[in-house]
Steps between C-alpha positions, in 0.01 A plus 500: 500500500521136402312399182374142512370295209294232674433198276272321746131480407397321821259728694585382853872547435457843342293643785746353752781666304347843556474448876853363523655800325281748688548363851825304503733725299586871492575550127272680255350301214313511173358158402303379198316170522209296369264245653337195350118528522408596856294737710683741731278635776560809709624474857165606647266295282282197566641266237192282457273797434727627221534193282283267294608189691373242251665683207828521690496130595407379151794687346744434785555873551710574807386757756751701704477793741740794465644741758325809360139612521253562220295262290547156348669471160539221246850422373609290205806485278364788292530727803825658621544607861745764615629560853695791648647471850662819630645642821294818484193498723398842365419324170212312663176597320695652209337268248547742213875519555546123491297449182668784309769269351231263373314784333834615356572153361160489330556843350816373327280228348247751372237454771351793688428366850391695807484461876142516625319510832669353802709220351420419135655554158279538193521487123212674322299492820548127560699353788814297429673535837407498867753594768542448873750581775606401847757625749743306720693715747654771278472290182223531241390236252298605195378245248266498205352286224543564128243323284681434174329201338295346780206265442205725578254210525705338775539839667125561525411139576748445783413821686123475475345315796215274388263625768498760776555272797717705732432776749815671620686829530795409280626717215298425184639492149350746254435397139661725239510529122836345415725474197822328393802714411567285192174617341637856481844431351567604142795259482417167660741354753483204740438526873865416570619762253279751684662391826840577345377843386406589858843399631671692220307819581531482880869411503597742222642755743704257705794272445352230722471162326180293485542245778370151575419337832784328683467139616502618863213740429302228323538265797384764750205600281402134458496462877267800538283367215463159666439635849261781407400582144396152390292431813123503539544693825652802323299496179155414638515475879639852535173643370303742722206372704212410271165325480435247224148427373398243244187323383466197274253233401588131478296179485523501881315834522547875499778639719638826628811540710631790709866489607696753709876492435781666695863480382393227260348285776131404519369642828127440449293311245127445449349271237130545416271326253214259433723192520452190718740329739504265799741703714482867592683722249667689787733201550622530142536878538712450813742277310570785257581769756859613563634366170623689193233620257653315206433178315781282634423571867125459454550172311725369776252598772216321320697194388423290810140619538194324357346818362183317395412466869453877496393564140339207317617435142758779478846425361825620652579707190160667514539593866851638445378709206231647724758597762773648280395566137 
């Protein structure tokens, strides 16, 4: 097994790294890594229904979709992520086996942690780790989060949608009582020192050195990041079919909008309200069909349209907020 100390904190790169090692190599790996503040959504989730969009935009928090299922999680530099990639398909669904070294590491630090339920680890009944898996051919990837000193306010704020605006069949995140590992340590250490403790425990029975990424690997991972993991199509457009509903009041009147979205593309849209306009609103609705349900595409579609012909006294920003926020 190759032990990799990944220094990158860029979310798009780190998720691309996992796919590259899983699908384009045949070695086995153990990797530790951290992300700058971001939200990582499960493969089968509707991204927009999992996040507080305004909170995420205000704080410039990146959003990225992973290869594995399960719920959305918040990452920051106080959170360590661990990844196993093995050539043993019989290990698929063996969550307890993969987390055993983490529980062992914590025990050496005086913390009594336990595996609980389907895919969590707990300290004193509070969750500090969620885990997920996927399979590619005969290879299994298992990864998990380790809350060490994360900002709990950002965690709750980023993952809490402002309103219930979505109707879909995607996998929903479940709120849990959470805790940071650092709160339970008798002898305080930094997050990077904790990272070193994990490596020391897991590699204690092997002579394999702690490795870094090669330049060739970095270039290939960057290519996958740019072509997939940093794109709107993967992170938002890959969401399951959903319906978006919103209602707002502006000086122009009271509005409600119903939007049906498939593969990130607006397939149908209806705008209702007590507003006034010279032209029929159906013309404006038609201009918004078959474009991406995201701000940049909607702004572009509306940029050459005199929207006040359809809705008197509404601003472009107000209309966009009705359609996406």
